VEXNUMI-262940 format. One record per residue: residue number from 1; x, y, z of N, C-alpha, C in turn; residue in three letters. Coordinates in nm, 2 decimals. Layout:
% residues N
SITE   n    nxx    nyy    nzz   caxx   cayy   cazz    cxx    cyy    czz res
SITE NUM      X      Y      Z      X      Y      Z      X      Y      Z ALA
...
***
This chain:
% residues 153
SITE   n    nxx    nyy    nzz   caxx   cayy   cazz    cxx    cyy    czz res
SITE   1  -3.60  12.56  12.30  -3.66  12.56  12.43  -3.77  12.44  12.44 MET
SITE   2  -3.85  12.43  12.34  -3.95  12.32  12.34  -3.89  12.19  12.35 LEU
SITE   3  -3.78  12.17  12.28  -3.71  12.04  12.27  -3.66  11.99  12.41 GLY
SITE   4  -3.64  12.09  12.50  -3.59  12.05  12.64  -3.71  12.05  12.73 ILE
SITE   5  -3.80  12.15  12.72  -3.91  12.16  12.82  -4.01  12.05  12.81 ALA
SITE   6  -4.04  12.01  12.68  -4.15  11.91  12.67  -4.11  11.78  12.73 ILE
SITE   7  -3.99  11.72  12.69  -3.96  11.59  12.75  -3.95  11.60  12.90 PRO
SITE   8  -3.89  11.71  12.96  -3.88  11.72  13.10  -4.02  11.73  13.17 LEU
SITE   9  -4.11  11.80  13.11  -4.24  11.81  13.17  -4.31  11.68  13.16 VAL
SITE  10  -4.31  11.61  13.05  -4.37  11.48  13.04  -4.31  11.38  13.13 LEU
SITE  11  -4.18  11.38  13.14  -4.11  11.29  13.23  -4.15  11.31  13.38 LEU
SITE  12  -4.14  11.44  13.42  -4.18  11.47  13.56  -4.32  11.44  13.59 ALA
SITE  13  -4.41  11.49  13.51  -4.55  11.47  13.53  -4.59  11.32  13.52 ASN
SITE  14  -4.53  11.25  13.42  -4.56  11.10  13.41  -4.51  11.02  13.53 GLY
SITE  15  -4.39  11.05  13.58  -4.34  10.98  13.70  -4.43  11.01  13.82 LEU
SITE  16  -4.46  11.13  13.84  -4.54  11.17  13.96  -4.68  11.11  13.95 ALA
SITE  17  -4.75  11.12  13.83  -4.88  11.06  13.82  -4.87  10.91  13.83 ALA
SITE  18  -4.77  10.85  13.78  -4.75  10.71  13.78  -4.74  10.66  13.93 GLY
SITE  19  -4.66  10.73  14.01  -4.65  10.69  14.15  -4.78  10.70  14.22 VAL
SITE  20  -4.85  10.81  14.20  -4.99  10.82  14.26  -5.08  10.71  14.21 LEU
SITE  21  -5.08  10.68  14.08  -5.17  10.58  14.03  -5.13  10.44  14.09 MET
SITE  22  -5.00  10.42  14.10  -4.95  10.29  14.17  -5.00  10.28  14.31 GLY
SITE  23  -5.00  10.40  14.38  -5.05  10.40  14.52  -5.20  10.36  14.52 THR
SITE  24  -5.27  10.42  14.43  -5.42  10.39  14.42  -5.45  10.25  14.39 GLN
SITE  25  -5.37  10.19  14.30  -5.40  10.05  14.25  -5.34   9.95  14.35 LEU
SITE  26  -5.23   9.98  14.42  -5.17   9.88  14.50  -5.15   9.91  14.64 GLY
SITE  27  -5.09  10.02  14.67  -5.06  10.06  14.81  -5.18  10.09  14.89 GLY
SITE  28  -5.27  10.17  14.84  -5.39  10.21  14.91  -5.48  10.09  14.95 TRP
SITE  29  -5.51  10.00  14.85  -5.60   9.89  14.89  -5.53   9.80  15.00 PRO
SITE  30  -5.40   9.79  15.01  -5.34   9.72  15.12  -5.36   9.80  15.25 LEU
SITE  31  -5.32   9.93  15.25  -5.33  10.01  15.37  -5.47  10.01  15.42 LEU
SITE  32  -5.57  10.02  15.34  -5.71  10.03  15.38  -5.76   9.90  15.45 GLU
SITE  33  -5.70   9.79  15.43  -5.75   9.66  15.48  -5.67   9.61  15.61 THR
SITE  34  -5.56   9.68  15.63  -5.47   9.63  15.75  -5.53   9.67  15.88 LEU
SITE  35  -5.51   9.59  15.98  -5.54   9.63  16.12  -5.46   9.75  16.16 PRO
SITE  36  -5.52   9.83  16.25  -5.46   9.96  16.28  -5.31   9.96  16.31 ALA
SITE  37  -5.25   9.87  16.39  -5.11   9.87  16.41  -5.03   9.85  16.29 PRO
SITE  38  -5.07   9.75  16.20  -5.00   9.73  16.08  -5.01   9.84  15.98 ARG
SITE  39  -5.13   9.90  15.98  -5.16  10.02  15.89  -5.06  10.13  15.93 TYR
SITE  40  -5.05  10.16  16.06  -4.96  10.27  16.10  -4.81  10.24  16.06 VAL
SITE  41  -4.77  10.11  16.08  -4.64  10.07  16.04  -4.62  10.09  15.89 GLN
SITE  42  -4.71  10.03  15.81  -4.69  10.04  15.66  -4.70  10.18  15.61 ALA
SITE  43  -4.80  10.26  15.66  -4.82  10.39  15.61  -4.69  10.48  15.65 HIS
SITE  44  -4.64  10.46  15.77  -4.52  10.53  15.80  -4.40  10.49  15.71 GLY
SITE  45  -4.39  10.37  15.67  -4.29  10.32  15.58  -4.31  10.39  15.44 PHE
SITE  46  -4.43  10.38  15.39  -4.45  10.43  15.25  -4.43  10.58  15.25 PHE
SITE  47  -4.48  10.65  15.35  -4.48  10.80  15.34  -4.34  10.86  15.34 SER
SITE  48  -4.24  10.79  15.37  -4.10  10.84  15.37  -4.03  10.81  15.24 THR
SITE  49  -4.09  10.73  15.15  -4.02  10.68  15.03  -4.02  10.77  14.92 ARG
SITE  50  -4.11  10.87  14.91  -4.12  10.95  14.79  -4.07  11.10  14.81 TYR
SITE  51  -4.01  11.13  14.92  -3.95  11.26  14.94  -3.80  11.26  14.92 ASP
SITE  52  -3.75  11.35  14.84  -3.81  11.47  14.78  -3.85  11.44  14.63 PRO
SITE  53  -3.85  11.31  14.59  -3.88  11.28  14.45  -4.01  11.34  14.40 PHE
SITE  54  -4.12  11.31  14.47  -4.25  11.36  14.43  -4.27  11.51  14.42 MET
SITE  55  -4.23  11.58  14.53  -4.24  11.72  14.53  -4.16  11.78  14.41 PRO
SITE  56  -4.04  11.73  14.39  -3.96  11.78  14.28  -4.02  11.75  14.14 LEU
SITE  57  -4.08  11.64  14.13  -4.16  11.61  14.00  -4.27  11.70  13.98 CYS
SITE  58  -4.35  11.73  14.08  -4.46  11.82  14.06  -4.42  11.97  14.05 PHE
SITE  59  -4.32  12.01  14.12  -4.26  12.14  14.10  -4.21  12.16  13.96 LEU
SITE  60  -4.14  12.05  13.91  -4.08  12.06  13.77  -4.20  12.06  13.67 GLY
SITE  61  -4.31  11.99  13.70  -4.42  12.00  13.61  -4.48  12.14  13.60 THR
SITE  62  -4.50  12.20  13.72  -4.56  12.34  13.72  -4.47  12.44  13.65 VAL
SITE  63  -4.34  12.43  13.69  -4.24  12.53  13.63  -4.23  12.50  13.48 LEU
SITE  64  -4.22  12.38  13.44  -4.21  12.34  13.29  -4.33  12.39  13.22 GLY
SITE  65  -4.45  12.36  13.27  -4.57  12.41  13.20  -4.57  12.56  13.19 ASP
SITE  66  -4.52  12.63  13.30  -4.51  12.77  13.29  -4.42  12.82  13.17 GLY
SITE  67  -4.31  12.75  13.15  -4.23  12.79  13.04  -4.30  12.76  12.91 VAL
SITE  68  -4.37  12.64  12.90  -4.44  12.60  12.78  -4.55  12.70  12.74 LEU
SITE  69  -4.62  12.75  12.84  -4.72  12.85  12.82  -4.66  12.97  12.74 ILE
SITE  70  -4.54  13.01  12.77  -4.48  13.13  12.71  -4.43  13.10  12.57 LEU
SITE  71  -4.38  12.98  12.54  -4.31  12.96  12.42  -4.39  12.87  12.32 VAL
SITE  72  -4.50  12.80  12.36  -4.57  12.71  12.27  -4.67  12.79  12.18 ALA
SITE  73  -4.68  12.73  12.06  -4.78  12.78  11.96  -4.85  12.65  11.91 HIS
SITE  74  -4.97  12.64  11.89  -5.08  12.74  11.88  -5.13  12.77  12.02 PRO
SITE  75  -5.23  12.86  12.03  -5.29  12.90  12.15  -5.35  12.78  12.23 VAL
SITE  76  -5.41  12.69  12.15  -5.47  12.57  12.22  -5.37  12.50  12.30 GLY
SITE  77  -5.25  12.48  12.25  -5.15  12.41  12.33  -5.11  12.49  12.46 ALA
SITE  78  -5.10  12.62  12.45  -5.07  12.71  12.56  -5.18  12.69  12.67 ARG
SITE  79  -5.31  12.69  12.62  -5.42  12.67  12.72  -5.41  12.54  12.79 VAL
SITE  80  -5.38  12.43  12.71  -5.37  12.30  12.78  -5.25  12.29  12.87 LEU
SITE  81  -5.13  12.36  12.83  -5.02  12.36  12.93  -5.06  12.44  13.05 PHE
SITE  82  -5.13  12.54  13.04  -5.18  12.62  13.16  -5.27  12.53  13.24 ALA
SITE  83  -5.36  12.46  13.18  -5.45  12.37  13.26  -5.37  12.26  13.33 ALA
SITE  84  -5.27  12.21  13.26  -5.19  12.10  13.32  -5.11  12.16  13.44 ALA
SITE  85  -5.05  12.28  13.42  -4.98  12.34  13.53  -5.07  12.36  13.65 GLY
SITE  86  -5.19  12.41  13.62  -5.28  12.44  13.73  -5.32  12.31  13.80 LEU
SITE  87  -5.35  12.20  13.73  -5.38  12.07  13.79  -5.26  12.02  13.87 LEU
SITE  88  -5.14  12.03  13.82  -5.03  11.99  13.90  -5.02  12.07  14.03 ALA
SITE  89  -5.05  12.20  14.02  -5.04  12.29  14.14  -5.15  12.25  14.24 ALA
SITE  90  -5.27  12.21  14.19  -5.38  12.16  14.27  -5.33  12.03  14.35 VAL
SITE  91  -5.26  11.95  14.28  -5.20  11.82  14.34  -5.11  11.86  14.45 THR
SITE  92  -5.03  11.96  14.43  -4.93  12.00  14.54  -5.01  12.06  14.65 ILE
SITE  93  -5.12  12.14  14.63  -5.20  12.19  14.74  -5.27  12.09  14.82 ALA
SITE  94  -5.33  11.99  14.75  -5.39  11.88  14.82  -5.29  11.80  14.91 ILE
SITE  95  -5.18  11.78  14.85  -5.07  11.70  14.92  -5.03  11.78  15.05 SER
SITE  96  -5.00  11.91  15.03  -4.95  11.99  15.15  -5.06  12.01  15.26 LEU
SITE  97  -5.18  12.02  15.22  -5.29  12.06  15.31  -5.36  11.93  15.37 VAL
SITE  98  -5.37  11.83  15.29  -5.45  11.71  15.33  -5.37  11.58  15.36 LYS
SITE  99  -5.27  11.55  15.28  -5.20  11.42  15.29  -5.08  11.43  15.37 ASN
SITE 100  -4.99  11.53  15.35  -4.87  11.54  15.43  -4.89  11.55  15.58 VAL
SITE 101  -4.99  11.63  15.63  -5.00  11.64  15.77  -5.04  11.50  15.83 PRO
SITE 102  -5.12  11.42  15.76  -5.15  11.29  15.81  -5.02  11.20  15.80 VAL
SITE 103  -4.95  11.21  15.70  -4.82  11.13  15.69  -4.73  11.16  15.81 ASN
SITE 104  -4.72  11.29  15.84  -4.63  11.33  15.95  -4.68  11.28  16.08 LYS
SITE 105  -4.81  11.29  16.10  -4.87  11.24  16.23  -4.85  11.09  16.24 TRP
SITE 106  -4.88  11.01  16.13  -4.87  10.87  16.14  -4.73  10.83  16.18 ILE
SITE 107  -4.63  10.90  16.12  -4.49  10.87  16.15  -4.45  10.89  16.30 ARG
SITE 108  -4.53  10.97  16.37  -4.50  10.99  16.51  -4.55  10.88  16.60 THR
SITE 109  -4.64  10.80  16.55  -4.71  10.70  16.63  -4.63  10.57  16.64 LEU
SITE 110  -4.64  10.51  16.75  -4.58  10.37  16.78  -4.69  10.27  16.75 ASP
SITE 111  -4.67  10.19  16.64  -4.78  10.09  16.60  -4.82  10.00  16.72 PRO
SITE 112  -4.73   9.97  16.81  -4.76   9.88  16.92  -4.82   9.95  17.04 GLU
SITE 113  -4.83  10.08  17.03  -4.89  10.16  17.15  -4.96  10.28  17.09 ASN
SITE 114  -5.07  10.25  17.02  -5.15  10.35  16.95  -5.23  10.43  17.06 LEU
SITE 115  -5.26  10.56  17.03  -5.34  10.63  17.12  -5.48  10.57  17.14 PRO
SITE 116  -5.53  10.58  17.26  -5.66  10.52  17.29  -5.77  10.56  17.19 ILE
SITE 117  -5.76  10.69  17.14  -5.87  10.74  17.05  -5.83  10.71  16.90 ASP
SITE 118  -5.74  10.63  16.87  -5.70  10.61  16.73  -5.82  10.57  16.65 PHE
SITE 119  -5.90  10.48  16.70  -6.02  10.44  16.61  -6.10  10.56  16.57 ALA
SITE 120  -6.12  10.66  16.65  -6.20  10.77  16.61  -6.11  10.87  16.52 GLU
SITE 121  -5.98  10.86  16.54  -5.89  10.95  16.46  -5.83  10.89  16.34 ARG
SITE 122  -5.86  10.76  16.32  -5.80  10.68  16.21  -5.83  10.76  16.08 ASP
SITE 123  -5.72  10.80  16.01  -5.73  10.90  15.90  -5.76  10.83  15.76 PRO
SITE 124  -5.77  10.70  15.76  -5.77  10.63  15.63  -5.88  10.68  15.54 ARG
SITE 125  -6.00  10.69  15.58  -6.11  10.73  15.49  -6.08  10.86  15.43 ARG
SITE 126  -6.04  10.96  15.51  -6.02  11.10  15.45  -5.89  11.10  15.37 HIS
SITE 127  -5.78  11.03  15.42  -5.66  11.03  15.35  -5.68  10.96  15.21 TRP
SITE 128  -5.75  10.85  15.21  -5.78  10.78  15.08  -5.86  10.87  14.98 GLY
SITE 129  -5.96  10.94  15.03  -6.03  11.03  14.94  -5.95  11.14  14.88 GLY
SITE 130  -5.87  11.20  14.97  -5.78  11.31  14.91  -5.67  11.25  14.82 TRP
SITE 131  -5.63  11.13  14.85  -5.53  11.07  14.76  -5.59  11.04  14.62 ASN
SITE 132  -5.72  11.00  14.62  -5.79  10.98  14.49  -5.80  11.11  14.42 ARG
SITE 133  -5.83  11.22  14.49  -5.84  11.35  14.43  -5.71  11.40  14.37 ALA
SITE 134  -5.60  11.38  14.44  -5.47  11.42  14.39  -5.42  11.33  14.27 ARG
SITE 135  -5.46  11.21  14.28  -5.43  11.12  14.17  -5.51  11.16  14.04 THR
SITE 136  -5.63  11.19  14.06  -5.71  11.24  13.94  -5.65  11.37  13.89 ALA
SITE 137  -5.61  11.46  13.97  -5.56  11.59  13.93  -5.43  11.56  13.85 ALA
SITE 138  -5.34  11.48  13.91  -5.21  11.45  13.85  -5.22  11.38  13.71 ALA
SITE 139  -5.31  11.28  13.70  -5.33  11.21  13.58  -5.40  11.30  13.47 THR
SITE 140  -5.49  11.39  13.52  -5.55  11.49  13.43  -5.45  11.58  13.38 SER
SITE 141  -5.36  11.63  13.46  -5.25  11.71  13.42  -5.16  11.64  13.31 ALA
SITE 142  -5.14  11.52  13.33  -5.06  11.44  13.23  -5.13  11.43  13.10 LEU
SITE 143  -5.26  11.40  13.11  -5.34  11.40  12.98  -5.34  11.53  12.91 LEU
SITE 144  -5.36  11.64  12.99  -5.36  11.78  12.92  -5.22  11.80  12.86 ALA
SITE 145  -5.11  11.77  12.93  -4.98  11.78  12.87  -4.96  11.70  12.74 ASN
SITE 146  -5.01  11.58  12.74  -5.00  11.50  12.62  -5.08  11.55  12.51 CYS
SITE 147  -5.20  11.59  12.53  -5.28  11.65  12.42  -5.22  11.78  12.37 VAL
SITE 148  -5.16  11.86  12.46  -5.10  11.98  12.42  -4.98  11.95  12.33 ALA
SITE 149  -4.90  11.85  12.37  -4.79  11.81  12.28  -4.84  11.76  12.14 VAL
SITE 150  -4.95  11.69  12.14  -5.01  11.65  12.02  -5.05  11.76  11.93 GLY
SITE 151  -5.09  11.87  11.99  -5.12  11.99  11.90  -5.00  12.05  11.84 LEU
SITE 152  -4.88  12.03  11.91  -4.76  12.09  11.85  -4.70  12.01  11.74 LEU
SITE 153  -4.75  11.88  11.72  -4.69  11.80  11.62  -4.75  11.83  11.48 LEU
***
C-alpha cells in the first residue's frame, strides 16, 4: 500500500503546490498590475484552466494522506501525514470559500463594460491575500509529506 500511496500523494500534492506557486511567482504579479478591463479578461482566462485538475490533486492529497495515516509507521510519519492532509484540506476550504466565488464572478463580467462600482469591488487585494494563504498551506503540506516520507526511509 505504501508503494502506491506515497508516490500518488507526492505527485498530487507536488503538482497542486507547484501550480499555486507558479501563480504566486508569475500569474499573480501580472494580474495585480493590469488595468481593470485587462485584469478581468486575464483572470477569467486563468480561472478556467485548472478545473478539474487542481481540485482532483487536492482531493487525492487528502485521501492519500488519510490512507497513509492508517498504514505508515513510525508514529511521527503518521502525524506528519495527518498534518499534510489537514493543510491540503485547508487549501480546499480557502479555495471554495474565498477564491472560487471571485473566479466565478469575474467570469460573468464583460471586460469592455465593467460595472460602475468595479473600482470599489475590485477583488485583487483580497483574492491575492487568500491565494498567498492557500499557496502557503499547499507548500507546507508538501513539505510535511516529504518529511514524513523521509522518516519512512
